[in-house]
C-alpha positions in Angstrom: 86.0 92.9 113.7 88.8 90.9 112.7 90.3 93.3 109.9 93.8 91.2 109.6 95.0 91.0 105.3 92.2 92.6 104.4 93.8 94.2 101.5 94.8 90.2 100.6 91.0 90.3 100.9 88.7 89.9 98.3 87.3 93.0 96.8 83.6 92.3 98.9 85.9 92.1 101.9 87.6 95.3 101.6 85.3 97.4 101.1 82.8 95.7 103.6 86.8 97.1 106.0 86.3 99.8 104.4 82.9 100.9 105.2 82.7 99.9 108.6 86.0 101.7 109.7 84.4 104.7 108.2 81.6 104.0 109.9 83.0 104.3 113.3 85.2 107.2 112.3 83.0 109.0 111.6 80.7 108.8 114.3 84.4 108.7 116.3 84.3 112.4 115.5 81.0 113.3 115.5 81.6 112.6 119.3 84.4 113.7 119.6 83.6 118.0 118.0 84.9 119.8 119.7 87.6 118.4 121.7 91.4 118.4 120.8 91.9 116.0 122.4 89.2 112.9 121.6 90.1 114.7 118.0 93.8 113.1 118.2 92.2 110.2 119.6 90.2 109.3 116.9 93.1 109.6 114.4 95.0 107.7 116.3 92.4 105.0 116.5 91.9 105.1 112.4 95.1 104.9 111.7 96.4 102.2 113.7 93.0 100.0 112.6 94.0 101.4 109.3 98.0 100.4 109.5 96.9 97.1 111.0 94.4 96.4 108.3 97.7 97.1 105.6 96.3 99.9 104.2 98.2 101.5 101.6 99.3 105.3 103.4 97.6 107.0 100.2 94.2 105.1 100.0 94.4 105.6 104.2 94.6 109.8 102.7 92.7 108.9 100.5 89.5 108.0 102.6 89.9 111.2 105.7 90.1 113.5 103.0 90.1 113.1 99.5 88.0 110.6 98.3 84.0 111.7 98.0 82.3 111.9 100.9 85.3 111.9 103.1 85.0 111.1 106.5 85.7 114.7 106.8 82.7 115.8 105.0 80.2 112.8 107.2 81.2 113.9 110.7 80.3 117.8 108.7 83.6 119.0 111.3 84.1 123.0 111.6 87.0 124.0 109.7 89.1 124.3 113.5 88.2 120.8 113.8 89.2 119.3 110.0 92.2 120.9 111.0 93.0 119.8 114.1 91.8 115.9 112.6 94.2 116.9 109.5 96.8 117.8 112.1 96.5 115.0 114.2 96.9 112.4 110.7 99.9 114.1 110.0 101.4 113.7 113.4 100.5 110.4 114.1 101.2 109.2 109.5 105.2 111.2 110.3 105.7 109.0 113.3 
C-alpha cells in the first residue's frame, strides 16, 4: 500500500489507510501474543508506517489505545501483553 501523503489525501483515502493500518497491526499483535520481541516489533512497524504516512502522534496514539474500539481492544491482548505494547509504544515514540 502506498501511504505517502495520507494526511493530505481525501477523507476516503485517509479512512481506508487507517482501516488497513489497524487491521494489519491487530493481526501482528494477535500473532505475537505472549512474545515480547514480537509485540515490540509489531508496535515498531505500526509506528514506522504511521509516521511515514505523516499521521500526527496524537492520532497514532488514539488508534492504538484510546479510540473505541482501539487496536489493543481488537487484538484482545492480555493485560501483560498490553503493558508490553504500551511500553514499546512509549519507547519507540520517544526516540
